[in-house]
KEKE-3310 file (N, C-alpha, C; in steps of 0.2 Angstrom, whole numbers, plus 5000, padded with zeros to 4 digits):
npx = (4872:4862:4851:4853:4853:4855:4864:4874:4880:4885:4895:4902:4905:4915:4922:4930:4927:4931:4934:4930:4917:4917:4922:4911:4902:4907:4908:4894:4888:4899:4893:4879:4880:4885:4875:4866:4871:4866:4853:4858:4864:4854:4845:4853:4856:4842:4837:4848:4851:4842:4841:4854:4852:4844:4852:4856:4869:4869:4861:4859:4869:4873:4864:4870:4882:4877:4872:4886:4892:4882:4883:4897:4897:4888:4895:4908:4901:4894:4909:4913:4902:4908:4918:4914:4908:4920:4920:4912:4918:4931:4921:4912:4922:4925:4911:4912:4920:4915:4904:4906:4915:4904:4898:4907:4909:4896:4897:4907:4899:4889:4892:4898:4909:4914:4927:4936:4939:4929:4918:4922:4922:4906:4900:4905:4898:4887:4885:4885:4870:4865:4872:4867:4852:4857:4856:4843:4839:4843:4837:4824:4823:4828:4817:4806:4813:4827:4826:4816:4816:4820:4829:4841:4839:4827:4830:4836:4825:4818:4818:4806:4801:4800:4798:4787:4776:4774:4771:4768:4779:4791:4805:4819:4813:4809:4820:4826:4816:4815:4827:4826:4825:4819:4831:4840:4835:4834:4848:4848:4842:4848:4861:4857:4853:4865:4875:4871:4871:4884:4892:4889:4881:4872:4853:4847:4859:4862:4853:4850:4863:4862:4849:4855:4863:4855:4848:4856:4860:4849:4852:4861:4858:4848:4857:4865:4853:4848:4860:4861:4856:4838:4824:4812)
npy = (5144:5139:5145:5158:5152:5159:5168:5163:5158:5166:5170:5161:5159:5168:5168:5155:5144:5133:5127:5130:5126:5113:5110:5111:5103:5090:5092:5091:5080:5069:5073:5073:5056:5051:5052:5046:5031:5024:5018:5013:5002:4996:4991:4981:4973:4969:4964:4960:4948:4939:4943:4940:4925:4922:4918:4909:4903:4902:4897:4880:4876:4869:4869:4876:4879:4889:4899:4902:4908:4918:4928:4929:4936:4948:4955:4959:4970:4976:4982:4988:4999:5007:5016:5020:5035:5041:5038:5047:5058:5054:5050:5060:5068:5063:5060:5071:5073:5064:5070:5083:5079:5071:5084:5091:5085:5088:5103:5104:5098:5106:5118:5125:5138:5132:5129:5116:5119:5128:5119:5109:5116:5122:5107:5103:5113:5112:5101:5103:5104:5092:5088:5093:5089:5074:5078:5082:5068:5064:5069:5063:5050:5050:5056:5046:5036:5025:5013:5011:5005:4990:4987:4986:4995:5002:5012:5022:5024:5036:5048:5057:5052:5048:5034:5033:5035:5020:5011:4998:4992:4982:4974:4981:4990:4998:5001:5008:5020:5025:5030:5043:5054:5069:5078:5072:5076:5091:5096:5091:5102:5111:5108:5108:5122:5127:5124:5130:5143:5143:5139:5142:5134:5127:5126:5112:5103:5106:5101:5087:5083:5084:5077:5064:5061:5063:5051:5039:5038:5032:5020:5014:5012:5001:4992:4989:4984:4972:4963:4961:4949:4947:4946:4945)
npz = (4687:4693:4698:4687:4675:4660:4664:4669:4658:4647:4656:4654:4642:4638:4650:4652:4668:4677:4689:4701:4699:4698:4711:4720:4716:4715:4730:4735:4729:4737:4749:4747:4744:4756:4765:4760:4763:4773:4769:4759:4763:4772:4761:4755:4762:4766:4752:4743:4746:4741:4727:4723:4727:4715:4705:4691:4692:4708:4711:4707:4715:4732:4748:4759:4750:4742:4754:4758:4747:4744:4756:4756:4744:4746:4758:4751:4745:4752:4758:4746:4747:4758:4756:4742:4741:4739:4724:4719:4717:4707:4697:4693:4684:4675:4668:4663:4655:4644:4641:4636:4625:4616:4616:4607:4596:4590:4591:4581:4569:4569:4566:4575:4587:4595:4608:4618:4629:4633:4633:4642:4654:4654:4653:4667:4674:4675:4680:4694:4695:4695:4706:4715:4712:4718:4732:4735:4732:4742:4752:4749:4754:4767:4774:4769:4776:4783:4783:4775:4763:4754:4742:4733:4721:4723:4729:4718:4712:4717:4711:4706:4689:4670:4673:4682:4673:4668:4679:4678:4670:4663:4669:4662:4655:4664:4672:4661:4661:4672:4673:4665:4675:4682:4686:4679:4665:4668:4669:4654:4648:4653:4646:4631:4631:4632:4626:4614:4618:4627:4616:4603:4594:4582:4584:4581:4579:4593:4601:4599:4602:4614:4619:4614:4623:4636:4634:4630:4645:4649:4641:4649:4660:4659:4652:4666:4673:4668:4668:4681:4693:4696:4708:4708)
capx = (4869:4855:4846:4851:4858:4859:4867:4880:4880:4887:4899:4907:4908:4921:4929:4928:4932:4927:4938:4925:4910:4921:4924:4905:4898:4912:4905:4890:4891:4900:4889:4873:4882:4884:4868:4860:4874:4861:4848:4860:4866:4849:4842:4856:4853:4837:4835:4852:4853:4833:4844:4859:4849:4841:4856:4858:4875:4871:4854:4861:4874:4869:4861:4876:4887:4874:4874:4891:4892:4879:4887:4903:4897:4884:4901:4911:4896:4896:4916:4912:4899:4910:4922:4909:4907:4926:4917:4910:4925:4931:4914:4912:4927:4924:4906:4909:4924:4911:4898:4912:4916:4899:4897:4912:4905:4890:4899:4909:4893:4884:4895:4897:4914:4916:4933:4937:4939:4923:4911:4922:4919:4900:4899:4905:4896:4879:4886:4881:4865:4867:4873:4859:4848:4858:4854:4837:4835:4846:4831:4818:4825:4829:4810:4804:4815:4833:4822:4809:4819:4821:4830:4845:4836:4821:4832:4840:4821:4815:4819:4803:4806:4796:4796:4780:4771:4774:4771:4769:4784:4797:4811:4822:4811:4807:4827:4826:4813:4818:4836:4824:4820:4819:4836:4844:4832:4835:4854:4848:4839:4855:4867:4855:4852:4872:4878:4868:4876:4892:4897:4885:4880:4865:4848:4846:4863:4863:4847:4851:4868:4857:4845:4859:4866:4849:4844:4863:4857:4845:4854:4864:4854:4846:4862:4866:4847:4848:4866:4858:4850:4831:4821:4803)
capy = (5142:5135:5151:5162:5152:5160:5173:5157:5153:5173:5171:5152:5160:5175:5164:5146:5142:5127:5124:5129:5121:5102:5108:5111:5098:5085:5090:5092:5073:5067:5073:5064:5050:5048:5052:5038:5026:5020:5015:5007:4998:4992:4986:4976:4967:4963:4964:4959:4938:4937:4943:4935:4917:4922:4919:4902:4899:4902:4893:4876:4876:4865:4877:4877:4883:4895:4904:4905:4912:4926:4932:4934:4942:4954:4957:4962:4974:4982:4987:4995:5004:5010:5018:5025:5043:5042:5037:5054:5063:5052:5049:5068:5073:5056:5060:5078:5073:5061:5077:5085:5074:5074:5093:5096:5084:5093:5110:5101:5095:5112:5124:5131:5141:5132:5126:5110:5124:5130:5113:5105:5121:5120:5102:5104:5118:5106:5095:5106:5105:5086:5085:5095:5082:5071:5082:5080:5064:5059:5071:5060:5046:5052:5059:5039:5031:5023:5005:5007:5000:4983:4982:4995:4999:5005:5018:5023:5026:5041:5056:5056:5050:5045:5028:5033:5033:5013:5009:4991:4990:4974:4976:4984:4994:5001:5004:5014:5026:5029:5035:5047:5056:5075:5079:5071:5080:5097:5093:5089:5107:5115:5106:5109:5130:5131:5125:5136:5149:5145:5139:5146:5128:5126:5121:5105:5099:5105:5096:5081:5080:5083:5071:5058:5060:5058:5043:5035:5036:5023:5013:5012:5007:4996:4986:4986:4979:4965:4961:4961:4945:4951:4941:4945)
capz = (4685:4696:4696:4681:4668:4656:4665:4667:4650:4646:4658:4652:4634:4639:4655:4654:4673:4680:4695:4708:4699:4700:4720:4723:4711:4720:4739:4736:4729:4742:4754:4746:4746:4763:4768:4758:4763:4779:4768:4754:4767:4773:4756:4751:4766:4766:4745:4740:4746:4738:4721:4723:4725:4709:4699:4689:4694:4713:4712:4708:4722:4737:4753:4762:4749:4741:4758:4758:4742:4744:4761:4752:4739:4752:4761:4746:4742:4759:4759:4742:4750:4762:4751:4737:4743:4733:4717:4715:4716:4700:4691:4690:4678:4669:4664:4660:4648:4640:4637:4632:4618:4612:4614:4603:4589:4591:4589:4573:4565:4570:4563:4581:4589:4604:4612:4621:4637:4634:4634:4647:4657:4653:4657:4674:4680:4674:4684:4700:4694:4695:4711:4720:4711:4723:4738:4733:4733:4749:4755:4750:4758:4774:4777:4770:4782:4779:4782:4772:4756:4752:4736:4731:4713:4723:4730:4714:4708:4723:4710:4701:4682:4668:4674:4681:4669:4664:4684:4677:4664:4663:4675:4658:4655:4673:4675:4653:4662:4679:4672:4665:4680:4682:4686:4674:4660:4670:4666:4649:4646:4656:4641:4627:4629:4635:4619:4610:4620:4625:4608:4598:4588:4581:4589:4580:4583:4602:4606:4595:4607:4624:4619:4614:4631:4641:4632:4633:4655:4650:4641:4653:4667:4656:4653:4671:4675:4664:4669:4687:4693:4697:4712:4701)
cpx = (4864:4850:4847:4855:4861:4864:4875:4884:4885:4894:4904:4912:4913:4923:4926:4930:4927:4929:4932:4921:4913:4918:4917:4903:4902:4911:4898:4887:4894:4895:4880:4875:4882:4879:4863:4862:4869:4856:4849:4861:4862:4846:4846:4855:4848:4835:4841:4851:4849:4841:4849:4858:4848:4846:4856:4863:4875:4865:4855:4866:4871:4868:4868:4881:4883:4872:4878:4895:4890:4881:4893:4902:4893:4890:4907:4906:4894:4903:4915:4909:4902:4914:4920:4908:4913:4923:4915:4915:4930:4930:4913:4915:4926:4918:4906:4915:4919:4906:4900:4912:4912:4899:4903:4910:4902:4893:4903:4903:4888:4887:4898:4907:4917:4923:4932:4937:4930:4917:4915:4919:4911:4897:4900:4904:4888:4881:4883:4875:4861:4867:4867:4854:4850:4856:4847:4833:4837:4840:4824:4818:4824:4822:4806:4807:4822:4830:4819:4812:4823:4824:4834:4844:4830:4823:4835:4831:4816:4814:4811:4804:4801:4794:4788:4774:4769:4774:4771:4774:4788:4800:4816:4820:4809:4813:4828:4823:4816:4826:4833:4822:4822:4826:4841:4841:4832:4841:4852:4846:4846:4860:4864:4857:4860:4876:4877:4873:4880:4895:4894:4883:4873:4861:4847:4850:4864:4858:4848:4856:4866:4855:4850:4862:4860:4849:4851:4861:4852:4847:4859:4863:4851:4851:4863:4860:4848:4855:4866:4853:4844:4826:4814:4802)
cpy = (5137:5140:5155:5158:5155:5168:5170:5157:5161:5173:5166:5154:5165:5172:5159:5144:5135:5124:5122:5125:5114:5103:5108:5106:5089:5085:5091:5083:5069:5067:5069:5059:5047:5049:5047:5030:5022:5015:5009:5000:4990:4987:4983:4972:4962:4961:4960:4951:4936:4936:4938:4927:4916:4917:4911:4900:4897:4895:4884:4872:4873:4870:4879:4883:4890:4902:4906:4908:4918:4929:4931:4939:4949:4959:4960:4970:4981:4986:4991:4999:5010:5014:5022:5031:5043:5041:5044:5058:5062:5053:5057:5069:5068:5058:5067:5078:5070:5066:5079:5085:5073:5080:5095:5091:5088:5098:5109:5101:5104:5118:5130:5134:5139:5128:5121:5114:5124:5125:5111:5109:5121:5113:5101:5107:5114:5102:5096:5103:5095:5083:5088:5091:5078:5070:5079:5074:5059:5062:5066:5056:5045:5052:5051:5037:5029:5015:5005:5005:4996:4979:4989:4998:5001:5013:5024:5028:5033:5049:5054:5057:5049:5038:5028:5036:5026:5010:5001:4988:4986:4980:4981:4988:5000:5005:5010:5023:5029:5033:5042:5052:5065:5080:5077:5075:5087:5099:5093:5097:5112:5115:5111:5118:5131:5127:5130:5143:5150:5144:5140:5139:5128:5123:5114:5100:5101:5101:5091:5078:5079:5079:5064:5055:5057:5054:5038:5033:5031:5020:5010:5009:5003:4990:4984:4983:4973:4962:4960:4956:4947:4943:4942:4953)
cpz = (4686:4695:4692:4677:4663:4657:4664:4661:4647:4650:4656:4644:4634:4645:4657:4659:4673:4685:4701:4707:4702:4709:4724:4722:4718:4728:4739:4734:4734:4746:4754:4746:4753:4768:4766:4761:4768:4775:4763:4756:4769:4768:4755:4759:4766:4758:4742:4740:4740:4728:4718:4721:4719:4705:4698:4692:4702:4715:4711:4711:4727:4742:4756:4757:4745:4747:4758:4753:4745:4753:4759:4748:4742:4756:4757:4746:4749:4759:4752:4743:4754:4760:4744:4735:4738:4725:4714:4713:4708:4695:4689:4685:4674:4665:4661:4653:4642:4636:4634:4622:4615:4611:4609:4597:4585:4587:4580:4567:4563:4568:4572:4581:4594:4605:4616:4627:4638:4635:4638:4655:4657:4657:4665:4678:4678:4681:4693:4702:4699:4702:4719:4718:4717:4730:4739:4735:4740:4753:4757:4753:4762:4776:4775:4775:4779:4781:4779:4763:4757:4748:4735:4724:4716:4728:4723:4707:4714:4719:4704:4692:4678:4668:4680:4677:4668:4672:4684:4672:4666:4665:4670:4655:4661:4671:4668:4657:4667:4677:4670:4667:4679:4682:4682:4666:4662:4667:4657:4644:4646:4648:4634:4625:4630:4630:4614:4614:4622:4619:4602:4591:4588:4583:4587:4582:4589:4603:4604:4601:4613:4625:4620:4622:4637:4639:4632:4643:4654:4646:4644:4659:4663:4656:4658:4674:4672:4665:4678:4688:4697:4700:4711:4703)
residu = (MET:LEU:VAL:ALA:PRO:ARG:ASP:ALA:PHE:ALA:ARG:LEU:ARG:GLU:SER:PRO:THR:TRP:GLY:TRP:ALA:TYR:LEU:ILE:ALA:ALA:THR:LEU:ALA:VAL:VAL:GLY:THR:LEU:ALA:ILE:LEU:PRO:ALA:LEU:ARG:HIS:ALA:MET:GLU:VAL:GLY:LEU:PRO:ALA:GLN:ILE:ALA:ALA:SER:PRO:GLN:ILE:ALA:LYS:LEU:PRO:PRO:ASP:GLN:GLN:GLN:ALA:GLN:ILE:ALA:ARG:VAL:VAL:ALA:ILE:GLN:GLN:SER:ILE:LEU:ASN:VAL:SER:TRP:LEU:ALA:SER:ILE:VAL:ILE:LEU:PRO:ILE:VAL:ALA:LEU:VAL:GLN:THR:ALA:VAL:MET:PHE:VAL:ALA:ASN:LYS:LEU:GLY:GLY:GLY:ASP:GLY:THR:PHE:ARG:ARG:LEU:TRP:ALA:LEU:ALA:LEU:ASN:VAL:GLN:VAL:ALA:GLY:SER:VAL:GLY:GLY:LEU:ILE:ALA:ALA:ALA:ILE:ILE:LEU:LEU:ARG:GLY:THR:ASN:SER:PHE:ASP:ASP:PRO:SER:HIS:ILE:GLN:THR:VAL:ILE:PRO:SER:LEU:GLY:LEU:LEU:VAL:PRO:PHE:ALA:PRO:HIS:ALA:VAL:ALA:ALA:PHE:LEU:SER:ALA:LEU:ASN:VAL:VAL:ALA:ILE:TRP:GLN:THR:VAL:LEU:LEU:GLY:PHE:GLY:MET:ILE:ALA:VAL:ALA:ARG:ILE:THR:ARG:PRO:ALA:ALA:TRP:THR:ALA:ALA:VAL:VAL:MET:LEU:LEU:SER:LEU:GLY:VAL:PHE:ALA:THR:ILE:GLY:ALA:LEU:ALA:GLN:PRO:HIS:ALA:GLY)
# end
């Protein structure tokens, strides 16, 4: 899938296996998550209190209550971080299931002959590329130094993305563009070609489905950015 995707697609069409792909993707995702935990902890300790303090609900509280509430939220977030590596094991099949559902619709609309098993196997095999991207992000973070990040959102933007084209974009726009990074685009290309090769879906339907899945990443990133208080 990483070095000879055309051969991988041919194999998946004939034998849609996914067990090893899931195991490899999950292992790489866990390793990548554990590698960036120190940077995430530092970023939360430095940047999260200011973000929480910017919330209108917190700002109207007396100073002592503000500090107590901020400390409570930071402690909760740090506790979540300690088990965040487990999320990779669960999130991977959930993402793959959503992708499979979208591709199954494209299969019906695009006159493909794909089965749920074929499309599920394709989705999980492409997840390996995403996990490799996570390792690349971890390597960049470690090279820059775990103490060089003062905002959790900055860690999410270490992979080059369309956000580089609009460096002074508003917060929500920046979140949308940052989600469209080179790893996400790489996975989109693999899914597009994969649908055509594995399920014989027509090119318009396959690429429409692939782009929709890519843009959905930006939408979810934007929703998450708008839901969080922003200190500036």
